[in-house]
N, C-alpha and C positions, 0 to 999 in steps of 0.2 A: 543546871550548872551548880556545882558545889561552891559555897561561899565561905572561905576560911576567915577567921578573925583577922581584921586588918592590922598590919604592923606600921607604926608611925615613927620613923626616925625623926626626932624633933629638930635636930640641928647638926651642924658640923659635917664632917666628911661623909658620914653615912647618908645623911639627907641629900648632900650634893651628888653623891654617886647614884642614889635612887632616882633623883630628878633626871640625871643624864640618861640612865637606863630607860626610863619612861619616855623621854623625848626621842631617843633612838628607836624605841618600839613604835612610836607614832609614824616615824619616817618609814620603817619597815612596812607598816600597814598601807601607807600611801603608795609605795612603789613595788612591793612584792605581792600584794594582794589587792582585791577589790578593783579599784579604778586603774591600778598599775598594769592590768592585763588588757586594757582597752586598745583596740587599733583604730586608726582614723580611716573612715570610709572616704573614698574618692568623691569628688563632686560629680554632678550628673553629666558632665561633658559638653553642655550647651555653649559655654563660653569659648571653647576651642572649635566647636563644630561649624559655626556660622560666621561668615566673613563680616557681616554687618553687626554682629554681637548684640542682637535684639534683647537678650535676657541677661546681659552683663550690667552690673551696677556701675553707673558712670556719672552720677550726680556730682556737680561741681567742676567737671571737665567741660570743655567747649563742644557744643553740638551745632551741626549745620542746620539748615532750614527744614530738613526732614527728620531731624532728631538723631542723626548719626554722628559718631565721634570723628574728630580730625585724626588723620593717620598717625599712628604711634602713641596716641594718648593713653589708651587702655594698657598697652604693653608697658608704658612707663609707670603706670600705677601699680601693675602687677610686680614689676621689678622692685619698686620701693617697698612693697608690702612683704615680699618673700625673700629678697636678696639671693636669687638663684645664681649659682656659679661664683659666689664670693665666699670669703671666710667670715663675713659679718652676719650677725643675726638680724640687726636692724640698721636702717639708714637714718642716722641722727638728723640729717638735714631734711629728710623726707621731701626731696625736691621733685614734686609731681606737677604736671601742667594744669594747675587750677588757676584761679583768677589772677594771681600775682604774676603769672607767666603770660596768659593770653590777653589780659586787660590790666596792665600795671597802673595805668592812670585813671581807670574807671570810665573811660570814654565810651565803652560799649554797653554800659548799664542803661537799661530801657525802662526800669520801674521807678516811678517818682511818688512821693507822698508830700502833698502840699507844695509841689513844685521842686522839691529837693530829691536828688537821686539817693536810692538806697545803697547799701554796701554789698559785700559778698559774704557768704557763709564759708566755713572751713570744715574739713572732714573731722569727725568726732572720734578721738582716741583710736586711730587706725592701727597703732602698734601695741595696744593694750594686750592683745592675745599673745604677743611675744614675751611679755613679762613672766616672771616666775612667781611661785607661791611658797609661803612658809607655813601654810595651813591647808589641809585638804588636797584634793587632786590637782595636779598640774593642769593648766589650760589644755595641754595636749593629751591629758590622761582621760578625757571624756570626749565623746563625739556625737555626731548626728548622721543619719542616713542621707543619701543624696536627695535633693529636692526633686519634685516632679519635673519631668522633661517637657520641653516645648513641643506642642502638637499632640500631647497625650490627653486622655480623657480627664485625669485628675486635675491637671492644671486648667483645662477648659472649665471644669466644674467650679473650681475655687475662684476663678476669675469672674464667672457669672455670679457666683455667690457674693463677691465683693461689690459688683454692680448692684445686686439686689439690696445689699445693706446700705448702699449710698442712697437708694430711692426712699428708704423708710426712716431716715434719720429723725424726722419730726413727728412720727407716730409714737404713741405710748407703747410700752412693753405689754400693757394689758390689751391694747388693741391688736397687737401682733399675735397674741395668743388665741385670737378668735378668727377662724377661717373666713367668716362672713363680714369682717370689718372691711370698710372701704379702704382702698390703697390710696393714701393721700400724701400730698407734699405741699410746701408753702411757697407762695410767691412773695419774695422779700421786698419787691418794689412798691407794694401797697402798704400804706401806713398801718402798722400793727401786724402785718402779714396776712395774706389771704390764703385760706386752705383750699386746695384744688384736688381733684381726683384725676388719676390716670385713666386713659380710655382703653377699653377692651371691646373692639368690634361694635362701637357705638354705645356701649354701656359702661358705667363706672366699674373699674377693676377692683377686685377684692384681694385680700391676703391669700385666699385659696388660688387665685390666678397666678400670683407670684410663686406659690409652692408648686403649682403645675409646671411652670416654666423651669424650675429646678429639677423636678422629677423627670422631665423629658430628656435630661442629660444622662449619658450612659453611666457615669459614676454614681449618680443618685438613683437611677431608675430601675426598671423591672428586669434585672438580670441581663442587661444588654452587653454587647462586647465592650470590654474595658481594656485599654492599653495601659502599660505599666512600665516600671523600671526594669521589668523582665527583658525581653528582647535580647538578641545576641546570645552570649554564652549562658545567660541565666534562664533562657527560655521565654515563651510568650506569656506565661501565667503571672498573676499577681504574686509578689513576694509575700511572705508571712507578715512582714511589717506593714505592707500596704493593706493586706486583708484586715489586720487589727485596726489600722487607722480608719479604714472605710467603715467597718462595723461599729466603731466607737461613736460614730455620728448618730446612730439610730438606737431605738429601744430594743432591738433584737438583732441577732447575728444571722437571721434568715436571709438568704441571698435572693429571694424572689419577692415580688410585690412592691408596691409603691413605698418609697423609703422616707422622704421628708414629710413631716406633718407639722401642724401648728405647735404641737407639744415638743418637737425636736428642732424647730427652725432656729438656726443661729446659736444653738446650745453647745455647751462644752462636752468633753469626751469622758469624764470620770464619774464614778458613782456619786449620785446626788445632783448632778448638774441638770438633769431633765425633770427633777421633782420640784413641785411648788412654783412660786413666782420666778420670773427670769432673773431678777436682781437678788443677789445674796442678802440674807438678813444682816450680814456684817457690813453692808453698805447702807442699811436703812434702819435697823432696829436697835439702835443704842438706847433710845427712849422715845417718848412721844414728841419730844422737841428736837430730835435728831442730833443729840450731843453725846459725846463720849467723855467720861470722867478721866482726867489726866492730872492726878494729884489734886491740888487745890484749884486747878484750872479745868477748862473744858475744851474739847475739840469738836467743831461742828462737822457733821457729815454732809451738809448741804453744799451744793456747787453753784458757782456763778455760771449760768447757762449761756452758751453761745446763741446769738440771735437766730431764730428759726428761719430756715430757708436760705441762709447765706452759705453757698458753696463756692469753691474756687477752682482755678485751673481748667475751666470749661471751654476755653478757646486755645488755639495752638500757640498764639503769642505768649499768653500767660503760662502755658505749660513749658514752653521752651526756655523762658527766662529763669524759671525755677530750676530746670535741669542744669542750666549754666551756673547755678549757685547764687543767683541774686537773692538778697536777704529780705524775705517778706514775713519772717517770723515776728510775732508781737503785734501784728495788724489785725487780730481777731476782733470781731464785733460782738459784744456781749450785752446781755440784759443785766440791769443792776440788781434785781431781786434774786437772792439765792433760794434754792429749793432742793428737795430730795431728787435723786437721779430718777427721772421719769421717762426719758426718751433716749434712743441711741445717741442723739447729739449731746445730751447731758453726759452720757458715759464717755463719749469722745472728749468732751471738755475736761472731765476728770483725768483721763490718761494722757492729756496733752502736756500738762505742766506738773504732774505729781512727782514727788520724790519716790523712787521706785519701790521702796519697802513700806510706803505710807499706809496703804490699805491693810497690810498685815500687822503693822504696828498698832493700828486702831483696833483690829480684830483681837489682837493679844490683850490690849487693855480691856476690851469688853469681856473676854473670858476671865481675866484676873478679877475684874470688878464684880462679875457674876459669881465668883467663888468656885469656878470649875476647877477641880483638884488636878494636881500633877499625876503622872503615871504611877500605877501601883508598884512598879519595879524600881522606883526611886528610893534611896536609902532612908529618907525621912518619912516615907509613907507608913501610916499606922503607928507611929512612935508616940509615946506619952511625954517625951522630954524634949523633943526638938522638932522644928519645922524648917522648910526651905526659905532661903532668901538669897544670900550670896551664891549658894549652890542650889539649883533646882527650885528657885523662886523667881519672882518678877524680874529683878535685875539680870539674872542669868539668861532667861529666855528673850528678854527685850534686846539685850546686846547681841545675843547669838544670831538673831535675825539679820542684824546689820552686817555681821561677819559673813554669813552665807551670801548676802546680796552682792557684796563687792567681789567675792570670789567667783560667783556665777557670772557676773558681768564680764570679767576677764575671759572666762571660758567661752562665752558666746561671742565676744569680740573676735576671738580666734576663728570661730566658725564663719563669721561674717566676712572678715577681711582676708584672712590667710588661706581660706579653703573654698568657700562656695561663691562669694561675690554675686549673689542673686539679685536681679533687678527688682525694684519695688512695683506694686500693681500699677502705679501711675505710668510707668514706662511701658509695661505690657499693653495697657489700654491704648496708648498712643500708637504703638506698633500695629495693633489690631485695626485701628482707624486708618493708618497708612496702608495696610494690606488690603483693606476693603476698597480702596481707591486705586492704588498702584502696587499690586503685589510684586511686580518685577523689582521694585525698589528694595525689597527685603533680600535680594540675592538668593543664595542657596537655602535660605530659611523660608522662602515663599511657600513651598509645599506644606510646611508645618502650619503656617498661618492659614492657608487655604483649608486645611483639615479642621482647624479650630473654628473658623468662620462658618464652615459647612455644618458642623455639629451645633453651632449656635443659631443656625437658620438664616444667617446673613447671605450665604451663597447657596444656590441650588433650590431654594424655595421650600425646603423641608423644615421640620421642627418649628412650627409657628408659635408654640407655647413659649419656647425660649427666645425666639426672635422678638417677641413682645417686650421682654425685659430690656433688650438693646434699643428697641424703638422708644421705650420710656426714658432711657438714658439720653438718647438724642433729643427728645422733646424737652427734657429737663435742661440740657445744655443750651438749647435754643432760647428757652425762657430766661435763663440767667445771663446769656450773652446780650440779650436785648436790653438789660438794665446794667450792663457792665460799667457805664459811666457813673453809677451811684457808689462805686467802691471807694474806700478810703485811700486806695492806691490806684495808679493808672499805669498801663503798659503801652509804650510807644510802638506803633506798627513797624514791621520790617518786611520789605518786599520779598525777602528770601523765605519767610515763613510759609510752610505748607498750609493750604486752605481747604479743609474738608467740607463737604456739603453738610447742610444742617441735618439731613436724614442719615448721613453716614458718620456723624460726629460721635464716636464712642469713647471720647476722653472720659476718664473717671472723675466725676465731681468730688472734690476733696473737701473735708471738713476744716482743714487748716490752710491758711493762705500760702504757707511755705511748703505744703505737701509733706512728704516724708522727711525724717531726719537725715543727716548726712552720714549715713552708714547703710550697708546692704540689708536686705530683707531677712535673710536666713542665717542664723536664728534670730529670734525676737528677744530683745533685752527685757521688755516687760514680762514676757512669758517665762523666760528663764528665771528671773528673780521671783516670779509668782511660784514656780515649781519649787525653788529652794526654800523660800520663806514659809510657804504652806506646809512643806514637809517638816520643818522645824516645829510648827504649831501642832501638827498631828503627832509628832514624836514626843512632845512635851506634856500635852494635856491628856487626861484620862477620858477617852471617848467610847469605851467598850464596857460590856458587862463582865460578870465574874468568869464566864467561860472564855472571854477574850475574843469572841467572834461575833457577838451581837451588838449592834450599835444602840446606844442609849439616846433617845431624843431629849436633848438638854436645852432646846430653844426656850423653854419656859424660864430658864435661868437668865437668859439674855434679853427677853422681851416680856413686857407686862402681861400677866394673865394667861401665859401659855399660848399666845396668839401669834399669827404671822402677819407681818406688814407687807404691803405692796403700795408703791406710789401710783397715783392716778393723775390724769391730765390737769393742766393748769386751769383753775376756775372750777374744778370738780372736787376740791378737797372737802368741802362741806364741814361736817362735824368731826372729820377724821384728824384734823389738826396736827399735821397736814397729811397723815398717812391714812390709808384705808385698811381696815382690819377684817380678816376672815378666819375661819377655823383652821387650826393647825393640822395639816395632813399628818397622819400617824407615822409615815415613813420619812418625814423630814428630820434630819439629824445635824448635829454640829459638824461631823466629818463631811457630810454632803454639802453643807453651806460653806465650809472652808474650800472644798473643791470647786464649788460654784464661784466663790470669790476669786480664786485664781483664774477661772475661765472668764469671768466678767472683765477683769482688768486686761487680760491678754486679748480677748476677742473685741473689747472696746477699741483697740487699735485697728482691728479690721473694719469696724463701723466707721472709723475715721478715714479709711481708704489706704492705710500705710502698710498693711500686712495681709497675708493669705492665711487660710486655715492651717496649712501645714507648718507655717512659722510658729503658730501657737502650739500645735500638737507635739511636735518634736522638741521644741525648746522647753516646754514644760517638763518633759522627761529628762532633758539635759540638766536643768536646774535641780531636779529631784536627786540626781546622782551626785552632783556637787555637794548637796546638803548631806546625803547619806555618808559620803566619804569623810566629811568634816565631823559628823556625829560619831562615826566609828573611830576616827583617829583620836578624838578628844577623850574617848573612854580609857585610853592608856593613862590619863592623868587622874583617874578616880581610884582612890585606895580602898573603895568599898564595892560590893556587888551593885551593879546598876543594870536595869533592863528597860528598853524602850520597845514598844510594839505599836504598829500602825499599819494601815493599808496604803499601798502606793496608788498612783493614778490609774493603774490598770486593774485594781482590786486585789493584787497579791498581798498577802500578809508578810510583813517584814519584821523580824526580831533582831535587835542589836543588843548584845549583852557582854558584860565584862565580869571577871571573877575578882577584880581588884588587884591583881598581881602586877599590873603595869607592863606585862609582856604582850607581844603581838599574838601568840597563841592563846592568851587569856582573853582576847576579844573575839567574839564570834558573831557571825551573821547568818540568819536562816531566811529562806524564802519559802512561803507556804509550808512551814514547819520542817523544812529540809535544810540541814547545814552541810550537805554534801558539797564539796568544792566545785564540782561540775555544775550543780544547780545554782550556786551563788554566782559563779563566773558567767553563766548564761544570762542571769538577770542584768549584770553590768553591761553586756553587749547585746541585749535583746533587740535594740533598734539598729544594730550595726552588723551583726554576724553574717548576714546573707550577702553583704555587698563587698566588692573588691577593696582591698586595702589601698590607701593612698600611697603613691610611690614616695 
């Protein structure tokens, strides 16, 4: 791109007119190019297909003893969220049948703490997706593919995966990387916690046994039949989006052979996520004392860990009161000594109460403190007389991350509430439990649950490897229910509550007392913000060599001695004070560790039990597109040539460039070195193009 000498109208009418022209150019970019061409894909149809609405988000509404909604409750929620048939965009009163309607005096509350009843929770920002934006894509200008359908292999696989993640919360990530490690859990009723093993045919189970259970599922396994969002007018085969999503879980795109390994178990989908330790260096390697410099202050990367072995919602009474919205938040049991993120439960503790851009703010501080330079295409790069600060320096990038965070949250709220309204894993687990005992209770969804339970090995006697995972869940629930009286809260019994057998109790043990937040699963707020903030970091810092396509390992700038940190188990820190150090793999890079950071934060929510894998995968790419739209739009404000180059979460090279003219044509985007309009447009709708547009 040619870069003419910039013209600077210093003041007066010329400056004012130039500012207006540039502002209008940014509007043109937002609505006539890029995200302005995106269509909204329809939801997967599950909420309309089944009379019992087993996959509909309904938390905070009133549920009967078997977990179903009172008549008309979900329809009232939909009406308030979307205002069909009216000339109003929003319902200011938002009069939906939550607790103020079904229990105005609190007489139905069953949970007490110290003898006092708890209150009720409220839905979180249900109308945020109806708000507009004055920067970047409109919330309706970006979208997500339909979520996996009930009864299909992908949903079956990601539900079993969430079960598996719940089982290993108190193992270290180092242990999970070794197939021979014993599969352990903690009995919290014993003083200090007692480590137990899961049983596998009379022998202690191992991590490899868990992996075998996952690989026995069609979605993960040896090229078995895989159902998909195809079906009907799209045909029986996997869509391209599903193929990419499936392949991204593994080290290879080969469609045969065992898929999940200890090296790929619970890992992210982007370049670098499967390299090196599970936890990103940006969550560990600030320094040997775990602190990040923040001006004259420091920020500790250590977390206050939740007490090992303490899981929640393992009996139907506790599950039901949480679905009705009873407020158990803030009742976590924590250990007083802070430590580096060592176990999945530690990661869940981090993502429970973090400020959503927190991890990326700290990562940005680490990069700035390490002296990692800005991009070569910035106007101050290589200059003898100036350097970045207000523009293309620390204040610029640190504030830009907060901007993309708020915008991406509105975009994902629209997906959650106005479009998909997908149930959280805790609800699907309860419906699977009910289906294992009373399939007829699921109405016209019974066959779909029978299909899932058959693939899981619960029905029909097949697939014993996967069945073991559900048996371990049932055993874990029985152990925790035996010591339920030790909780800081108590739930009064209700004779209407369904009572599953111990062996058939497949409720999902939750890391948080309150379970999921008060908003639907798809998309995920943490993952969307992760995608947006990480994209800003990759677009701002110089992560590539002179050819622009080879990654430079810069971890030696962020960690002492060019080494890699990994946290080990409590009591095993030894001289690592408190990290263990080993040689730096040559293919670990800053870009990879940033991608891994985004995956850690998003998948940390899966370890807590509040999200599925697809919530992470698709939301990450939603946030990425919000960020690219904002970066592209802001280029109209730059009166000099600026170029940003980075790789997206699928490995495509993205170039954003302006000639400084302040016009929409003066801002270009290319994907894999092509600026052809059709190629750029295809990138914006990569996750959406194959699916029918929402009416």
